[in-house]
OpenMM code with the backbone's topology and positions (N, CA, C; nanometers):
from openmm import Vec3, app, unit

residues = "MET ASP ALA ASN TYR PHE ASP LEU SER ASP ASP THR PRO VAL TYR VAL ILE SER VAL ALA ALA GLN LEU SER GLY LEU HIS PRO GLN THR LEU ARG GLN TYR ASP ARG LEU GLY LEU VAL CYS PRO GLY ARG THR ALA GLY ARG GLY ARG LEU TYR SER THR ARG ASP ILE LEU GLN LEU ARG GLU VAL GLN ARG LEU SER GLN GLU GLU GLY ILE ASN LEU ALA GLY ILE LYS ARG ILE LEU GLU LEU GLU ASN GLU ALA LEU ARG LEU ARG GLU GLU VAL HIS ARG LEU ARG ALA GLU MET GLN MET VAL LYS ALA LEU ILE ARG TYR GLU LEU PRO PRO GLY ALA".split()
positions = [
    Vec3(0.1008, 11.3223, 11.7525),
    Vec3(0.0374, 11.4688, 11.7584),
    Vec3(0.0701, 11.5117, 11.8898),
    Vec3(0.0850, 11.6590, 11.8900),
    Vec3(0.1000, 11.7201, 11.9965),
    Vec3(-0.0037, 11.8560, 12.0125),
    Vec3(0.0140, 11.9059, 12.1067),
    Vec3(-0.0806, 12.0401, 12.1598),
    Vec3(-0.0512, 12.1501, 12.0287),
    Vec3(0.0480, 12.1453, 11.9751),
    Vec3(0.0611, 12.2597, 11.8727),
    Vec3(0.0014, 12.2200, 11.7468),
    Vec3(-0.0424, 12.0805, 11.7126),
    Vec3(-0.1243, 12.0751, 11.6200),
    Vec3(-0.2581, 12.1328, 11.6017),
    Vec3(-0.2900, 12.1331, 11.7340),
    Vec3(-0.4397, 12.2042, 11.7657),
    Vec3(-0.4240, 12.3661, 11.7478),
    Vec3(-0.3027, 12.4152, 11.7703),
    Vec3(-0.2732, 12.5502, 11.7889),
    Vec3(-0.3135, 12.6119, 11.9219),
    Vec3(-0.2680, 12.5178, 12.0257),
    Vec3(-0.3148, 12.5104, 12.1401),
    Vec3(-0.1947, 12.5881, 12.2399),
    Vec3(-0.2229, 12.6955, 12.3310),
    Vec3(-0.1190, 12.7758, 12.3928),
    Vec3(-0.1658, 12.7818, 12.5452),
    Vec3(-0.0603, 12.7831, 12.6181),
    Vec3(-0.1037, 12.7890, 12.7683),
    Vec3(-0.2246, 12.8888, 12.8194),
    Vec3(-0.2719, 12.9691, 12.7136),
    Vec3(-0.3974, 13.0428, 12.7424),
    Vec3(-0.5076, 13.0119, 12.6696),
    Vec3(-0.5017, 12.9080, 12.6034),
    Vec3(-0.6267, 12.8294, 12.5525),
    Vec3(-0.7036, 12.7809, 12.6402),
    Vec3(-0.8308, 12.8399, 12.6672),
    Vec3(-0.9157, 12.7425, 12.7521),
    Vec3(-0.9741, 12.6371, 12.7172),
    Vec3(-0.9403, 12.5023, 12.7870),
    Vec3(-0.9751, 12.3624, 12.7458),
    Vec3(-1.0308, 12.3174, 12.8494),
    Vec3(-1.0217, 12.3222, 12.9905),
    Vec3(-1.0669, 12.2440, 13.0671),
    Vec3(-1.2082, 12.2620, 13.1442),
    Vec3(-1.2579, 12.1889, 13.1589),
    Vec3(-1.3992, 12.2343, 13.2181),
    Vec3(-1.3617, 12.2289, 13.3999),
    Vec3(-1.4723, 12.2640, 13.4531),
    Vec3(-1.4526, 12.2949, 13.5697),
    Vec3(-1.4105, 12.1726, 13.6514),
    Vec3(-1.4736, 12.0793, 13.6046),
    Vec3(-1.4328, 11.9505, 13.7145),
    Vec3(-1.2911, 11.8937, 13.6788),
    Vec3(-1.2558, 11.9078, 13.5486),
    Vec3(-1.0985, 11.8600, 13.5293),
    Vec3(-0.9830, 11.9892, 13.5971),
    Vec3(-1.0321, 12.0975, 13.5799),
    Vec3(-0.9260, 12.2205, 13.6252),
    Vec3(-0.9342, 12.2088, 13.8023),
    Vec3(-1.0573, 12.1597, 13.8524),
    Vec3(-1.0370, 12.1477, 14.0106),
    Vec3(-0.9386, 12.0152, 14.0349),
    Vec3(-0.9429, 11.9217, 13.9530),
    Vec3(-0.8631, 11.7954, 13.9891),
    Vec3(-0.7223, 11.8452, 13.9711),
    Vec3(-0.6962, 11.9121, 13.8523),
    Vec3(-0.5748, 11.9354, 13.8216),
    Vec3(-0.5223, 12.0177, 13.9090),
    Vec3(-0.5985, 12.1140, 13.9870),
    Vec3(-0.5431, 12.2261, 14.0711),
    Vec3(-0.5500, 12.1725, 14.2189),
    Vec3(-0.6243, 12.0661, 14.2608),
    Vec3(-0.6195, 12.0193, 14.3761),
    Vec3(-0.7051, 12.0689, 14.4541),
    Vec3(-0.8006, 12.1768, 14.3988),
    Vec3(-0.9318, 12.2598, 14.4647),
    Vec3(-1.0558, 12.1960, 14.4322),
    Vec3(-1.1451, 12.2337, 14.5298),
    Vec3(-1.2654, 12.1995, 14.4883),
    Vec3(-1.3340, 12.2731, 14.3927),
    Vec3(-1.4480, 12.2536, 14.3343),
    Vec3(-1.5001, 12.3217, 14.2162),
    Vec3(-1.5584, 12.4681, 14.2677),
    Vec3(-1.6198, 12.4520, 14.4015),
    Vec3(-1.6980, 12.5692, 14.4546),
    Vec3(-1.5832, 12.6893, 14.4870),
    Vec3(-1.4559, 12.6023, 14.4949),
    Vec3(-1.3269, 12.7021, 14.5123),
    Vec3(-1.2961, 12.7497, 14.4029),
    Vec3(-1.3087, 12.7105, 14.3110),
    Vec3(-1.2830, 12.7401, 14.1687),
    Vec3(-1.3671, 12.8816, 14.1323),
    Vec3(-1.4903, 12.8565, 14.1638),
    Vec3(-1.6161, 12.9555, 14.1188),
    Vec3(-1.6099, 13.0580, 14.2228),
    Vec3(-1.5571, 13.0469, 14.3544),
    Vec3(-1.5200, 13.1661, 14.4253),
    Vec3(-1.4130, 13.2556, 14.3976),
    Vec3(-1.3273, 13.1798, 14.3662),
    Vec3(-1.2196, 13.2520, 14.3051),
    Vec3(-1.2481, 13.3372, 14.1629),
    Vec3(-1.3060, 13.2657, 14.0877),
    Vec3(-1.3666, 13.3356, 13.9478),
    Vec3(-1.4440, 13.4544, 14.0224),
    Vec3(-1.5419, 13.4473, 14.0842),
    Vec3(-1.6171, 13.5713, 14.1475),
    Vec3(-1.5046, 13.6805, 14.2256),
    Vec3(-1.4241, 13.6489, 14.2759),
    Vec3(-1.3418, 13.7487, 14.3286),
    Vec3(-1.2542, 13.7853, 14.2431),
    Vec3(-1.2395, 13.7321, 14.1272),
    Vec3(-1.1387, 13.8081, 13.9935),
    Vec3(-0.9963, 13.7513, 14.0256),
    Vec3(-0.9516, 13.6151, 14.1388),
    Vec3(-0.8250, 13.5864, 14.1271),
    Vec3(-0.7981, 13.5093, 13.9966),
    Vec3(-0.9190, 13.4671, 13.8961),
    Vec3(-0.8865, 13.3705, 13.7857),
    Vec3(-0.9750, 13.4084, 13.7135),
    Vec3(-0.9649, 13.4461, 13.5637),
    Vec3(-1.0520, 13.4825, 13.4868),
    Vec3(-1.0794, 13.3704, 13.4043),
    Vec3(-1.1406, 13.2485, 13.4022),
    Vec3(-1.1926, 13.1461, 13.3099),
    Vec3(-1.2286, 13.1814, 13.1659),
    Vec3(-1.1985, 13.1246, 13.0626),
    Vec3(-1.3187, 13.1283, 12.9490),
    Vec3(-1.4348, 13.1018, 12.9746),
    Vec3(-1.5085, 13.1258, 12.8687),
    Vec3(-1.6483, 13.0456, 12.8926),
    Vec3(-1.7156, 12.9957, 12.7846),
    Vec3(-1.8037, 12.8973, 12.7858),
    Vec3(-1.8333, 12.8148, 12.6701),
    Vec3(-1.9570, 12.8781, 12.6141),
    Vec3(-1.9979, 12.8566, 12.5407),
    Vec3(-2.1314, 12.9274, 12.4698),
    Vec3(-2.2720, 12.9145, 12.5898),
    Vec3(-2.2587, 12.8355, 12.6308),
    Vec3(-2.3548, 12.7984, 12.7305),
    Vec3(-2.3137, 12.8524, 12.8790),
    Vec3(-2.2188, 12.9508, 12.9032),
    Vec3(-2.1555, 13.0322, 13.0121),
    Vec3(-2.0933, 12.9295, 13.0996),
    Vec3(-2.0588, 12.7988, 13.0459),
    Vec3(-1.9849, 12.7091, 13.1428),
    Vec3(-1.8523, 12.7684, 13.1503),
    Vec3(-1.7549, 12.7572, 13.2661),
    Vec3(-1.6226, 12.7923, 13.2772),
    Vec3(-1.5433, 12.6966, 13.2157),
    Vec3(-1.4262, 12.7615, 13.1121),
    Vec3(-1.3290, 12.6679, 13.0718),
    Vec3(-1.1759, 12.7183, 13.1042),
    Vec3(-1.0944, 12.6467, 13.1772),
    Vec3(-0.9470, 12.6871, 13.2343),
    Vec3(-0.8757, 12.6673, 13.1357),
    Vec3(-0.7592, 12.7216, 13.1275),
    Vec3(-0.6510, 12.7334, 13.0713),
    Vec3(-0.5329, 12.6681, 13.1550),
    Vec3(-0.4060, 12.6231, 13.0670),
    Vec3(-0.2889, 12.5766, 13.1639),
    Vec3(-0.2678, 12.6620, 13.2464),
    Vec3(-0.2562, 12.7941, 13.1949),
    Vec3(-0.2257, 12.9030, 13.3075),
    Vec3(-0.3022, 12.9590, 13.3749),
    Vec3(-0.4276, 12.9278, 13.3703),
    Vec3(-0.5477, 12.9413, 13.4992),
    Vec3(-0.4872, 12.8380, 13.6042),
    Vec3(-0.4668, 12.7056, 13.5715),
    Vec3(-0.4429, 12.5924, 13.6429),
    Vec3(-0.3310, 12.6480, 13.7523),
    Vec3(-0.2429, 12.6972, 13.6871),
    Vec3(-0.1191, 12.7294, 13.7674),
    Vec3(-0.1160, 12.8464, 13.8475),
    Vec3(-0.2128, 12.9554, 13.8062),
    Vec3(-0.2340, 13.0382, 13.8932),
    Vec3(-0.3304, 12.9987, 14.0046),
    Vec3(-0.4076, 12.9008, 13.9898),
    Vec3(-0.4850, 12.8499, 14.1079),
    Vec3(-0.4273, 12.7984, 14.2067),
    Vec3(-0.2873, 12.7027, 14.1506),
    Vec3(-0.2126, 12.6554, 14.2244),
    Vec3(-0.1241, 12.7576, 14.3295),
    Vec3(-0.1212, 12.8733, 14.2459),
    Vec3(-0.0408, 12.9809, 14.3212),
    Vec3(-0.1007, 13.0315, 14.4266),
    Vec3(-0.2443, 13.0607, 14.3892),
    Vec3(-0.3339, 13.1179, 14.4874),
    Vec3(-0.3380, 13.0335, 14.6125),
    Vec3(-0.3579, 12.8947, 14.5924),
    Vec3(-0.3458, 12.8440, 14.7090),
    Vec3(-0.2431, 12.8155, 14.7627),
    Vec3(-0.1142, 12.8075, 14.7285),
    Vec3(0.0220, 12.8246, 14.7998),
    Vec3(0.0123, 12.9620, 14.8422),
    Vec3(-0.0109, 13.0647, 14.8304),
    Vec3(-0.0156, 13.1982, 14.8804),
    Vec3(-0.0889, 13.2043, 14.9997),
    Vec3(-0.2164, 13.1278, 14.9827),
    Vec3(-0.3250, 13.1096, 15.1096),
    Vec3(-0.2727, 13.0203, 15.2167),
    Vec3(-0.2331, 12.8983, 15.2033),
    Vec3(-0.1927, 12.8231, 15.2664),
    Vec3(-0.0557, 12.7998, 15.3158),
    Vec3(0.0457, 12.8282, 15.2409),
    Vec3(0.1782, 12.8302, 15.2929),
    Vec3(0.2098, 12.9907, 15.3614),
    Vec3(0.1816, 13.0704, 15.2938),
    Vec3(0.2145, 13.2213, 15.3202),
    Vec3(0.1175, 13.2882, 15.4449),
    Vec3(0.0023, 13.2275, 15.4461),
    Vec3(-0.0988, 13.2840, 15.5249),
    Vec3(-0.1599, 13.4004, 15.4574),
    Vec3(-0.1523, 13.4420, 15.3600),
    Vec3(-0.2115, 13.5697, 15.2762),
    Vec3(-0.3486, 13.5523, 15.2520),
    Vec3(-0.4323, 13.6591, 15.3017),
    Vec3(-0.5858, 13.6496, 15.2804),
    Vec3(-0.5789, 13.6827, 15.0984),
    Vec3(-0.7100, 13.6563, 15.0546),
    Vec3(-0.7558, 13.6373, 14.9206),
    Vec3(-0.7418, 13.8113, 14.8837),
    Vec3(-0.7723, 13.8983, 14.9527),
    Vec3(-0.7629, 14.0322, 14.8958),
    Vec3(-0.6196, 14.0418, 14.8905),
    Vec3(-0.5514, 14.0174, 14.9735),
    Vec3(-0.3997, 14.0466, 14.9345),
    Vec3(-0.3353, 13.9769, 14.8394),
    Vec3(-0.3701, 13.8397, 14.7964),
    Vec3(-0.3537, 13.7633, 14.6837),
    Vec3(-0.4033, 13.8121, 14.5742),
    Vec3(-0.4873, 13.8773, 14.5776),
    Vec3(-0.5741, 13.9493, 14.4477),
    Vec3(-0.4704, 14.0494, 14.3945),
    Vec3(-0.4257, 14.1565, 14.5076),
    Vec3(-0.3127, 14.2540, 14.4913),
    Vec3(-0.1850, 14.2143, 14.4536),
    Vec3(-0.1681, 14.1003, 14.5011),
    Vec3(0.0073, 14.0467, 14.4677),
    Vec3(-0.0177, 14.0210, 14.3084),
    Vec3(-0.1192, 13.8925, 14.2543),
    Vec3(-0.1451, 13.9014, 14.1334),
    Vec3(-0.1673, 14.0053, 14.0335),
    Vec3(-0.2295, 14.1013, 14.0874),
    Vec3(-0.2248, 14.2429, 13.9915),
    Vec3(-0.0965, 14.2864, 13.9783),
    Vec3(-0.0314, 14.3117, 14.0641),
    Vec3(0.0879, 14.3589, 14.0876),
    Vec3(0.1978, 14.2907, 13.9670),
    Vec3(0.1753, 14.1653, 13.9966),
    Vec3(0.2865, 14.0762, 13.9123),
    Vec3(0.2460, 14.1029, 13.7674),
    Vec3(0.0791, 14.0870, 13.7355),
    Vec3(0.0787, 14.1199, 13.6029),
    Vec3(0.1050, 14.2416, 13.5466),
    Vec3(0.1375, 14.3681, 13.6166),
    Vec3(0.1508, 14.4943, 13.5686),
    Vec3(0.3225, 14.4939, 13.5525),
    Vec3(0.3831, 14.4017, 13.6706),
    Vec3(0.5215, 14.3946, 13.6375),
    Vec3(0.5576, 14.3408, 13.4968),
    Vec3(0.4838, 14.2390, 13.4839),
    Vec3(0.5210, 14.1642, 13.3413),
    Vec3(0.4848, 14.2661, 13.2328),
    Vec3(0.3659, 14.3280, 13.2159),
    Vec3(0.3351, 14.3860, 13.1186),
    Vec3(0.4465, 14.5100, 13.1124),
    Vec3(0.4917, 14.5883, 13.1833),
    Vec3(0.5813, 14.6784, 13.1947),
    Vec3(0.7228, 14.6088, 13.1296),
    Vec3(0.7729, 14.4975, 13.1753),
    Vec3(0.8701, 14.4223, 13.1261),
    Vec3(0.8460, 14.4202, 12.9624),
    Vec3(0.7205, 14.3555, 12.9401),
    Vec3(0.7290, 14.3422, 12.7877),
    Vec3(0.7258, 14.4959, 12.7082),
    Vec3(0.6588, 14.6017, 12.7679),
    Vec3(0.6666, 14.7340, 12.7256),
    Vec3(0.8228, 14.7732, 12.7160),
    Vec3(0.8922, 14.7566, 12.7884),
    Vec3(1.0604, 14.8151, 12.7886),
    Vec3(1.1204, 14.7148, 12.7048),
    Vec3(1.0708, 14.5707, 12.6878),
    Vec3(1.1516, 14.5316, 12.5682),
    Vec3(1.0980, 14.5598, 12.4316),
    Vec3(0.9847, 14.5892, 12.4111),
    Vec3(0.9445, 14.6322, 12.2846),
    Vec3(0.9867, 14.7855, 12.2761),
    Vec3(1.0073, 14.8697, 12.3617),
    Vec3(1.0587, 14.9980, 12.3565),
    Vec3(1.2191, 14.9829, 12.3078),
    Vec3(1.2733, 14.8901, 12.3739),
    Vec3(1.4141, 14.8731, 12.3594),
    Vec3(1.4477, 14.8593, 12.1826),
    Vec3(1.3696, 14.7492, 12.1606),
    Vec3(1.3711, 14.6954, 12.0349),
    Vec3(1.3508, 14.7999, 11.9213),
    Vec3(1.2736, 14.8883, 11.9613),
    Vec3(1.2283, 14.9945, 11.8566),
    Vec3(1.3098, 15.1064, 11.8715),
    Vec3(1.3903, 15.1283, 11.9895),
    Vec3(1.4936, 15.2308, 11.9837),
    Vec3(1.6239, 15.1736, 11.9099),
    Vec3(1.6471, 15.0547, 11.9398),
    Vec3(1.7691, 14.9936, 11.8449),
    Vec3(1.7497, 15.0114, 11.6976),
    Vec3(1.6393, 14.9794, 11.6608),
    Vec3(1.6168, 15.0281, 11.5021),
    Vec3(1.6003, 15.1719, 11.4458),
    Vec3(1.5543, 15.2567, 11.5571),
    Vec3(1.5750, 15.3851, 11.5100),
    Vec3(1.7082, 15.4290, 11.5002),
    Vec3(1.8026, 15.3806, 11.6036),
    Vec3(1.9382, 15.4015, 11.5990),
    Vec3(2.0165, 15.3647, 11.4669),
    Vec3(1.9445, 15.2223, 11.4350),
    Vec3(2.0196, 15.1683, 11.2992),
    Vec3(1.9813, 15.2532, 11.2299),
    Vec3(1.8620, 15.2852, 11.2061),
    Vec3(1.8030, 15.3935, 11.0934),
    Vec3(1.8827, 15.5291, 11.0690),
    Vec3(1.9093, 15.5716, 11.1926),
    Vec3(1.9872, 15.7217, 11.1885),
    Vec3(2.1331, 15.6586, 11.1286),
    Vec3(2.2046, 15.5923, 11.1961),
    Vec3(2.3181, 15.5522, 11.1226),
    Vec3(2.3423, 15.5159, 10.9912),
    Vec3(2.2329, 15.4598, 10.9554),
    Vec3(2.1949, 15.4376, 10.8077),
    Vec3(2.2118, 15.5537, 10.7067),
    Vec3(2.1449, 15.6619, 10.7916),
    Vec3(2.0731, 15.7519, 10.6965),
    Vec3(2.1951, 15.8511, 10.6985),
    Vec3(2.2787, 15.8918, 10.8183),
    Vec3(2.3505, 15.9791, 10.8182),
    Vec3(2.4648, 15.9853, 10.7012),
    Vec3(2.5124, 16.1009, 10.6419),
    Vec3(2.5871, 16.1047, 10.5559),
    Vec3(2.7671, 16.0722, 10.6390),
    Vec3(2.8376, 16.0289, 10.5382),
    Vec3(2.9598, 16.0055, 10.6145),
    Vec3(3.0069, 16.1571, 10.6792),
    Vec3(3.0566, 16.1505, 10.7970),
    Vec3(3.1337, 16.2837, 10.8203),
    Vec3(3.0318, 16.3691, 10.9129),
    Vec3(2.9019, 16.3342, 10.8955),
    Vec3(2.8130, 16.3840, 10.9753),
    Vec3(2.8426, 16.3613, 11.1303),
] * unit.nanometer
topology = app.Topology()
chain = topology.addChain("A")
for resn in residues:
    res = topology.addResidue(resn, chain)
    for name in ("N", "CA", "C"):
        topology.addAtom(name, app.Element.getBySymbol(name[0]), res)
């Protein structure tokens, strides 16, 4: 049985804070601080406990790397993450628009009468 059996993706929040802290190599209080600062946005249980996804764990590791290895402060890291997310969103939008443009071109070629 694999994760796909349960329809889990990298964005599925499944790890409680203690497990997420262990996987990311950070203290649970650090995870709470990063949540408050908006550096990571874990899901919530019905009781309002935090649940982290695999993508959250990777982001926590990246925040730690930028802070420790690159010497970037948390405000700078937040801005970097915002810009990276915006760049990703724009790349996805460009991909969608290119596919839409190709479909429109195909329709135009198909609908034009010969010799037009």
